[in-house]
C-alpha atoms as a printed R data frame, in Angstrom:
    type eleno elety resid chain resno       x       y       z
1   ATOM     1    CA   UNK     A     1  88.434 119.080 108.360
2   ATOM     2    CA   UNK     A     2  87.228 120.905 105.239
3   ATOM     3    CA   UNK     A     3  83.947 119.886 103.567
4   ATOM     4    CA   UNK     A     4  83.364 119.231 100.013
5   ATOM     5    CA   UNK     A     5  81.704 122.600  99.696
6   ATOM     6    CA   UNK     A     6  84.828 124.287 101.311
7   ATOM     7    CA   UNK     A     7  87.221 122.637  98.805
8   ATOM     8    CA   UNK     A     8  84.888 123.410  95.829
9   ATOM     9    CA   UNK     A     9  84.858 127.059  96.923
10  ATOM    10    CA   UNK     A    10  88.655 127.133  97.256
11  ATOM    11    CA   UNK     A    11  88.936 125.641  93.698
12  ATOM    12    CA   UNK     A    12  86.565 128.197  92.378
13  ATOM    13    CA   UNK     A    13  88.461 131.013  93.944
14  ATOM    14    CA   UNK     A    14  91.707 129.608  92.753
15  ATOM    15    CA   UNK     A    15  90.302 129.725  89.267
16  ATOM    16    CA   UNK     A    16  89.892 133.491  89.788
17  ATOM    17    CA   UNK     A    17  93.679 133.568  90.743
18  ATOM    18    CA   UNK     A    18  92.982 134.123  94.547
19  ATOM    19    CA   UNK     A    19  96.380 133.318  96.049
20  ATOM    20    CA   UNK     A    20  94.858 133.147  99.544
21  ATOM    21    CA   UNK     A    21  92.399 130.516  98.458
22  ATOM    22    CA   UNK     A    22  95.076 128.616  96.662
23  ATOM    23    CA   UNK     A    23  97.311 128.702  99.775
24  ATOM    24    CA   UNK     A    24  94.369 127.416 101.984
25  ATOM    25    CA   UNK     A    25  93.654 124.652  99.375
26  ATOM    26    CA   UNK     A    26  97.325 123.671  99.642
27  ATOM    27    CA   UNK     A    27  97.132 123.440 103.378
28  ATOM    28    CA   UNK     A    28  94.002 121.271 103.333
29  ATOM    29    CA   UNK     A    29  95.026 118.844 100.654
30  ATOM    30    CA   UNK     A    30  98.741 118.740 100.279
31  ATOM    31    CA   UNK     A    31  99.321 116.000 102.788
32  ATOM    32    CA   UNK     A    32  96.953 113.593 101.098
33  ATOM    33    CA   UNK     A    33  98.228 114.412  97.573
34  ATOM    34    CA   UNK     A    34 101.764 114.074  98.779
35  ATOM    35    CA   UNK     A    35 100.929 110.587 100.113
36  ATOM    36    CA   UNK     A    36  99.618 109.490  96.783
37  ATOM    37    CA   UNK     A    37 102.733 110.786  95.013
38  ATOM    38    CA   UNK     A    38 104.954 109.075  97.527
39  ATOM    39    CA   UNK     A    39 103.173 105.869  97.294
40  ATOM    40    CA   UNK     A    40 103.378 105.740  93.523
41  ATOM    41    CA   UNK     A    41 106.912 107.074  93.106
42  ATOM    42    CA   UNK     A    42 108.462 105.632  96.348
43  ATOM    43    CA   UNK     A    43 110.921 108.468  96.449
44  ATOM    44    CA   UNK     A    44 110.429 111.344  98.910
45  ATOM    45    CA   UNK     A    45 112.496 113.896  96.851
46  ATOM    46    CA   UNK     A    46 110.651 112.880  93.644
47  ATOM    47    CA   UNK     A    47 107.228 113.001  95.393
48  ATOM    48    CA   UNK     A    48 107.936 116.463  96.706
49  ATOM    49    CA   UNK     A    49 108.814 117.653  93.257
50  ATOM    50    CA   UNK     A    50 105.720 115.954  91.804
51  ATOM    51    CA   UNK     A    51 103.462 117.481  94.494
52  ATOM    52    CA   UNK     A    52 104.878 120.958  93.520
53  ATOM    53    CA   UNK     A    53 104.089 120.265  89.824
54  ATOM    54    CA   UNK     A    54 100.625 119.014  90.789
55  ATOM    55    CA   UNK     A    55  99.835 122.261  92.424
56  ATOM    56    CA   UNK     A    56 101.018 124.154  89.497
57  ATOM    57    CA   UNK     A    57  98.643 122.147  87.312
58  ATOM    58    CA   UNK     A    58  95.851 122.912  89.801
59  ATOM    59    CA   UNK     A    59  96.630 126.633  89.638
60  ATOM    60    CA   UNK     A    60  96.595 126.470  85.888
61  ATOM    61    CA   UNK     A    61  93.553 124.272  85.400
62  ATOM    62    CA   UNK     A    62  91.211 125.255  88.398
63  ATOM    63    CA   UNK     A    63  88.772 126.732  85.941
64  ATOM    64    CA   UNK     A    64  88.238 123.236  84.441
65  ATOM    65    CA   UNK     A    65  86.850 121.786  87.678
66  ATOM    66    CA   UNK     A    66  82.940 121.519  87.615
67  ATOM    67    CA   UNK     A    67  81.345 121.984  90.894
68  ATOM    68    CA   UNK     A    68  78.491 119.624  91.508
69  ATOM    69    CA   UNK     A    69  80.177 116.868  89.499
70  ATOM    70    CA   UNK     A    70  82.833 114.619  90.927
71  ATOM    71    CA   UNK     A    71  84.049 115.214  94.381
72  ATOM    72    CA   UNK     A    72  86.734 118.024  94.450
73  ATOM    73    CA   UNK     A    73  89.095 115.615  96.198
74  ATOM    74    CA   UNK     A    74  88.636 112.965  93.481
75  ATOM    75    CA   UNK     A    75  89.508 115.688  90.966
76  ATOM    76    CA   UNK     A    76  92.716 116.612  92.889
77  ATOM    77    CA   UNK     A    77  93.624 113.039  93.512
78  ATOM    78    CA   UNK     A    78  93.231 112.214  89.823
79  ATOM    79    CA   UNK     A    79  95.667 115.018  88.933
80  ATOM    80    CA   UNK     A    80  98.146 113.797  91.505
81  ATOM    81    CA   UNK     A    81  97.855 110.215  90.639
82  ATOM    82    CA   UNK     A    82  98.139 110.749  86.843
83  ATOM    83    CA   UNK     A    83 101.161 113.152  87.309
84  ATOM    84    CA   UNK     A    84 103.048 110.678  89.604
85  ATOM    85    CA   UNK     A    85 102.293 107.758  87.043
86  ATOM    86    CA   UNK     A    86 103.621 109.954  84.255
87  ATOM    87    CA   UNK     A    87 106.779 110.554  86.144
88  ATOM    88    CA   UNK     A    88 107.130 106.940  86.953
89  ATOM    89    CA   UNK     A    89 106.728 105.976  83.290
90  ATOM    90    CA   UNK     A    90 109.250 108.561  82.403
91  ATOM    91    CA   UNK     A    91 111.684 107.188  84.977
92  ATOM    92    CA   UNK     A    92 111.211 103.685  83.508
93  ATOM    93    CA   UNK     A    93 111.733 104.926  80.007
94  ATOM    94    CA   UNK     A    94 115.051 106.302  81.127
95  ATOM    95    CA   UNK     A    95 116.094 102.791  82.261
96  ATOM    96    CA   UNK     A    96 115.638 103.670  85.809
97  ATOM    97    CA   UNK     A    97 113.042 102.423  88.234
98  ATOM    98    CA   UNK     A    98 112.470  98.776  88.950
99  ATOM    99    CA   UNK     A    99 116.052  97.885  88.127
100 ATOM   100    CA   UNK     A   100 117.024  99.264  91.377
101 ATOM   101    CA   UNK     A   101 116.075  97.066  94.396
102 ATOM   102    CA   UNK     A   102 115.776  99.991  96.727
103 ATOM   103    CA   UNK     A   103 113.033 101.532  94.648
104 ATOM   104    CA   UNK     A   104 110.788  98.502  94.659
105 ATOM   105    CA   UNK     A   105 107.690  99.353  96.792
106 ATOM   106    CA   UNK     A   106 107.237  97.284  99.874
107 ATOM   107    CA   UNK     A   107 103.740  95.994 100.812
108 ATOM   108    CA   UNK     A   108 103.453  98.105 103.995
109 ATOM   109    CA   UNK     A   109 100.746 100.790 104.055
110 ATOM   110    CA   UNK     A   110 101.889 104.123 102.523
111 ATOM   111    CA   UNK     A   111 101.465 107.584 103.783
112 ATOM   112    CA   UNK     A   112  98.076 108.028 101.995
113 ATOM   113    CA   UNK     A   113  96.647 105.028 103.798
114 ATOM   114    CA   UNK     A   114  97.622 106.622 107.084
115 ATOM   115    CA   UNK     A   115  96.341 109.988 106.073
116 ATOM   116    CA   UNK     A   116  92.846 108.772 105.209
117 ATOM   117    CA   UNK     A   117  90.509 109.146 108.172
118 ATOM   118    CA   UNK     A   118  89.912 105.773 109.760
119 ATOM   119    CA   UNK     A   119  86.182 105.771 108.936
120 ATOM   120    CA   UNK     A   120  86.752 106.642 105.262
121 ATOM   121    CA   UNK     A   121  89.520 103.869 105.093
122 ATOM   122    CA   UNK     A   122  87.255 101.304 106.796
123 ATOM   123    CA   UNK     A   123  84.433 102.060 104.412
124 ATOM   124    CA   UNK     A   124  86.779 101.806 101.367
125 ATOM   125    CA   UNK     A   125  88.305  98.543 102.637
126 ATOM   126    CA   UNK     A   126  84.878  97.113 103.278
127 ATOM   127    CA   UNK     A   127  83.793  98.030  99.743
128 ATOM   128    CA   UNK     A   128  86.918  96.479  98.201
129 ATOM   129    CA   UNK     A   129  86.194  93.336 100.206
130 ATOM   130    CA   UNK     A   130  82.843  93.115  98.384
131 ATOM   131    CA   UNK     A   131  84.661  92.823  95.072
132 ATOM   132    CA   UNK     A   132  86.084  89.513  93.707
133 ATOM   133    CA   UNK     A   133  89.615  89.210  94.945
134 ATOM   134    CA   UNK     A   134  91.160  89.569  91.464
135 ATOM   135    CA   UNK     A   135  89.112  92.718  90.789
136 ATOM   136    CA   UNK     A   136  90.114  94.186  94.118
137 ATOM   137    CA   UNK     A   137  93.784  93.393  93.532
138 ATOM   138    CA   UNK     A   138  93.560  94.945  90.078
139 ATOM   139    CA   UNK     A   139  92.090  98.169  91.489
140 ATOM   140    CA   UNK     A   140  94.799  98.436  94.194
141 ATOM   141    CA   UNK     A   141  97.575  97.711  91.670
142 ATOM   142    CA   UNK     A   142  96.206 100.346  89.208
143 ATOM   143    CA   UNK     A   143  95.313 103.104  91.606
144 ATOM   144    CA   UNK     A   144  97.750 102.696  94.461
145 ATOM   145    CA   UNK     A   145 100.904 101.320  92.674
146 ATOM   146    CA   UNK     A   146 100.419 102.957  89.233
147 ATOM   147    CA   UNK     A   147 100.355  99.898  87.038
148 ATOM   148    CA   UNK     A   148  99.144 100.298  83.519
149 ATOM   149    CA   UNK     A   149  96.147  98.465  82.083
150 ATOM   150    CA   UNK     A   150  98.649  96.589  79.847
151 ATOM   151    CA   UNK     A   151 100.708  95.462  82.813
152 ATOM   152    CA   UNK     A   152  97.666  94.325  84.632
153 ATOM   153    CA   UNK     A   153  96.287  92.419  81.738
154 ATOM   154    CA   UNK     A   154  99.538  90.522  81.568
155 ATOM   155    CA   UNK     A   155  99.610  89.898  85.258
156 ATOM   156    CA   UNK     A   156  96.050  88.550  85.304
157 ATOM   157    CA   UNK     A   157  96.246  86.825  81.972
158 ATOM   158    CA   UNK     A   158  93.341  88.570  80.408
159 ATOM   159    CA   UNK     A   159  92.967  90.709  77.207
160 ATOM   160    CA   UNK     A   160  93.481  94.419  77.650
161 ATOM   161    CA   UNK     A   161  89.926  95.433  77.001
162 ATOM   162    CA   UNK     A   162  88.735  92.981  79.669
163 ATOM   163    CA   UNK     A   163  91.058  94.547  82.168
164 ATOM   164    CA   UNK     A   164  89.546  98.013  81.278
165 ATOM   165    CA   UNK     A   165  86.131  96.541  81.797
166 ATOM   166    CA   UNK     A   166  87.175  95.036  85.225
167 ATOM   167    CA   UNK     A   167  88.481  98.348  86.439
168 ATOM   168    CA   UNK     A   168  85.537 100.430  85.164
169 ATOM   169    CA   UNK     A   169  83.015  98.124  86.607
170 ATOM   170    CA   UNK     A   170  84.911  97.778  89.934
171 ATOM   171    CA   UNK     A   171  85.082 101.499  90.210
172 ATOM   172    CA   UNK     A   172  81.400 101.817  89.569
173 ATOM   173    CA   UNK     A   173  80.720  99.152  92.349
174 ATOM   174    CA   UNK     A   174  82.977 100.927  94.741
175 ATOM   175    CA   UNK     A   175  81.280 104.226  94.076
176 ATOM   176    CA   UNK     A   176  77.804 102.612  94.593
177 ATOM   177    CA   UNK     A   177  79.032 100.976  97.797
178 ATOM   178    CA   UNK     A   178  80.549 104.179  99.159
179 ATOM   179    CA   UNK     A   179  77.325 106.070  98.445
180 ATOM   180    CA   UNK     A   180  75.226 103.646 100.580
């Protein structure tokens, strides 16, 4: 298992166009990032394409990562999540997506949940349990299922800015909890 410092070093070397470092970064992180793409897109072929595009973005933008800031995995996961959500929105815009019953996500744990080490997963679940149920549900829907702020605001019957505040404060509480 790679440490934070290992992944930061690989990103820094990737920024210098070190192909060996990029290959090693892929080996260490692709399974987790694929799980995120698959969970959001619910289509293995589309998740495979998305993962390839995510790593192209990482190759092109590795110099934008600031060591010592956010966790390098957080940076990588954010790229993967945002890219998968963009693909999902593009699919919906074309009239595809939720109209097809086979593409509806099931409630079962996805590959990313299985890929997370049990201690990390346990800590995260424990921290989510500390949030009020509606806040925890909103976080799960936003960051695991790719729902937009507007969708969540409609679902929970709150104004859009209130939903943004819920999510921002919930993430801050989760970070605080995980740092304990």
